[in-house]
N, C-alpha and C positions, 0 to 999 in steps of 0.2 A: 830236227836233224835226222838224216837218214843213216841208219846203222848198217843195214844190209840190203842189197838190191841184186837180184839174180834173174836171169831170163833164159828161156829155152826157145829156139827158133825151129820152124818147119818150113822148108822150101824158101829160106831166106827172109821169112817174115816172123814177127813176134807171135808166139803161140802161148807160152806160159810165162807168168811174171810173178815174182815174190818180193815183198818189201817189208822191212821192219824199220820203224822210225819212232821218234819221240814226238807225240802230239802236244799241242795242236799244230796242224799242218794243213795248208790249203793250196789249191792250184787249179787253173783252168783245165778242162778236160775235153777239148773238141775231138769228135770222132766222125770225120767226114766220110771215110770209106771203110769203116769197121764197126763191129758190135763187140760187146764185152760182157762176160760173166765174172762177177767179183764176189769172193767169199771172204768174210771177215773172221779171222782166227782169234784176234784179240782187239778190243777197242770198239769204237763206233764210227760209222761212215755216214756222212750226209751227202747224198747224191742229188744235186739240184739241176733239173732240166729246164727247158724253156717253159714248161707248164706245171711242174710240181716239184716237191721236195720229198725224198724218202729218207728215213732214218733207219739204217741197217745196223743191227746190234751184233755182238759176238755170236758166232756160229750161225749167222744168217747170211743171206746172199741177195744179190740183185742182178737182173739181166737188163742191159741197156742196149738199145738199137742205136744206129748212127744218129748223131745230132750234136748240139752244143750242151756241154755240162760243166758244172763247177764241182770240184771234189773238196770236201772238208773232212779231215781225219781228226778224231777225238779219242781221248782215253775213256775207258769205261770206269765204273765204280770199283773195279777189282784190281786195277793196275795203272801203270803210267807209260805203257807202250802200245803201239798200234802195229798189227801184223795182218797181212792179207795176201791172198793169191788170186790172180786174174787169169782168165782164159780169153784169148782174143780170136775173133772170127773175121776173116776177110773173104769176100765173095769169090775171088779167084782161087784161094786155097780150098774152100769148100767144094768148088766145081772140080778141082783136081783130085781131091780126096775121094769124092763120090763118082769120079769119072763121068760127070755130067748127068748122073742118074740120082738126083736128089730124092730122099725119102718122101713119100706122099704127103706127110703132114707139113713139109716145108714148101710145098707147091700150092696148098690150098689158100685161096684168097678169102680173107675175113672182111668183106665189104661193109657189113653192118656193125663191126666192132668199133669201139671208141678209139681215137688216134693215140694209142699208148706209145710212150717213148721208153718207159722202163717199168719193171715189175719186181716187187720184193718177193723173195722165195723163202718160205718158212723152213725151219729146221727139218731135215730129212736124213735118216740114217745112211741112205745110199749116197747122198751128196757128201756127208761127212767122210765116209770111207773113200770116196773118190779123191777128196782133197788130201787125205792121208797118203794115198798112192802117189799123188803129184809131189808132195813134200819128200817122199822117198826118192823120187827121181832127181829132185833138186840136190839132194845130198849124195847121189850116186850117178852123176851125169855120164860117167863112162859106160853105164848100162843102157843109156838112151840111144835108140836108133830110129830111123824114119818110120819103120813099120809100127813100132810101139806108139809113136806120137800120133800116127793116123788113127790107130785104135782108140787112143785116149780122147782124141777130138770127137770121134764118132760116139764114144761112150757118154760124154757129157751132154751131147745133144739128145741122145735117147733118154738119159736120166731126167733132163729138164722137161721132156715131153710127158713124163709120167708123174710129175710132182702134183701136190694138191692144188697148185696154182696153174695147172695145165691149160685151161682155156685162155688165160691171159698170156701165158708163155707161148702157146702155139700162135696166137695172134702176132706176137712180136717176132718169133722165129720165122714165120712165113713171110715177114716183111722187114727182115733185119736191115736191109741196106737201102730202104726207101725212107729218107728222112721226113719226119712230119713237117708240115709247113704251118707256122704260127705267125700271126700278124704281130706288129710292134705292140699294139694294145693288148693282145692276148698274153704276151710275155709279161708286160707290166702288171696287168690285172691278176695274173697267177701268183705274183710275188709281192703284192701290196703289203702284206703283213708278215713278211719274212725279215730276217735280220741281215740279209745281204745288202751290200752297198751299191752305189752308182757304177763303180768300175765293174763290178760283177754282173750287173744287169746289162751293161754295155757288151760284155763278153757273151752273154746269153743271146743277145740280138745280133751277134757277129758284127759289131760296129766298133770303131775306135771311140774313145771316151768323148772326144770333141764332137764327132758326128752324132753320137748318141744324145748328147746334151742339146744339140741343135734340133734334132728330130723330136725330142721330148718337148722342148719349148714350143715348137710349131703345133704339136697335137694338144698339149695340155695348158699352154699359155702360162706355165710356171716352170721354175727350175725343178729338176728331179728331186733334189733334197727337200725343197719346200713342200712340194706336192705329196711326196711319200710320208713325210712327217705329219702333215695335216691329216691324211687319210688314216694313219695309225692312231692319232689322237682322237679322231672322230669315232673310230671303232672302240677305243678304250672308254670314251665317255658313255657310249651306249651300253657297254658291258658293266659299267659301274652302277647302272640302274637295276641290275639283277641282284636278288638277295643272296647272301652268303657266298659271294665270290671274292677271293682274296686278291688284293691289289697286285701282289707279286705275280700271281698267275695271269692276271689281265695284261700286265706289262709284257710278260713273256709271249703270250698269245698274239700280241700286237706287234711283235718284232723288236721290242726293246730289250737289250741285254744288260742295261745298267739302270738300277732303280732310281738313283739320284738324277740321272739324265732324264728319265721318264717323268719324274715328279717336277723337275724344273721346266721341262717343255710343256707339261700339262698346265701348270700354273700360269705360264706365259700366255697360253691360248685361252684358258677359261677363267683366269683370275683367282682361282683357289687351287690348293693342292688336291690330288685325287681323293684323299681321305675325307675331304670336306665337300666334295662335289655333290650338288643336288640340282638337277635340271629345273625342278619346279621353282626353286628359290631364285635361280638365275633368270628365269623368264619374266 
């Protein structure tokens, strides 16, 4: 349930966004022509892109370039609410703000850098203070004007450029609006052991559920549910051969959120529950 939702616009487009809600909460988050900086005030945020998943905790943040994302909001161990502030970047707004004179670090091409879609940003006192100032403007919107918003937009870009994550941040900032291209297989392989389902994978591949299932069957010769469960169980079986590894941790690492479901599926595939599994005895 969403308890509070506020926005501030610049030149007719969303610039700042604040939300308070009761987790858990999830939604698709496609960003076809924008990028986003998200700061978590309270709770935990799971940002799932075509190629990875980032867990962002309280007082941490993430920078996401344009692409397909899934958003999952969770409570932290200290409370039962989720609160976050986002800053949105649109290419036409940045060009107007900088009068087509973008800072040098936004124009550098990082040709040898990995194709990053998002980067987590560790706690930074300057970022914290910046968010405090944005919260002040949300509570005092009569004080907001165009000049202040332009300064605040430029400020966050400069702050991001000097964080401890600066190399990754610069690579993303310089390529904010060029979406990474990932094949169908790359998206599937990146999320084999996550807990996201078929509908969410379809969203990440920018397909309808029915189209996604047909494409999956064509490539893997199995239904998505059967293939993904089989791969998760195979990984679990390999991890069970390691010493002093807890079964609960294995289930979680392989994308199972329910122990009973994991044990039942494992026994169905291997004939014994996880606690009794021994590959030597089964061979």
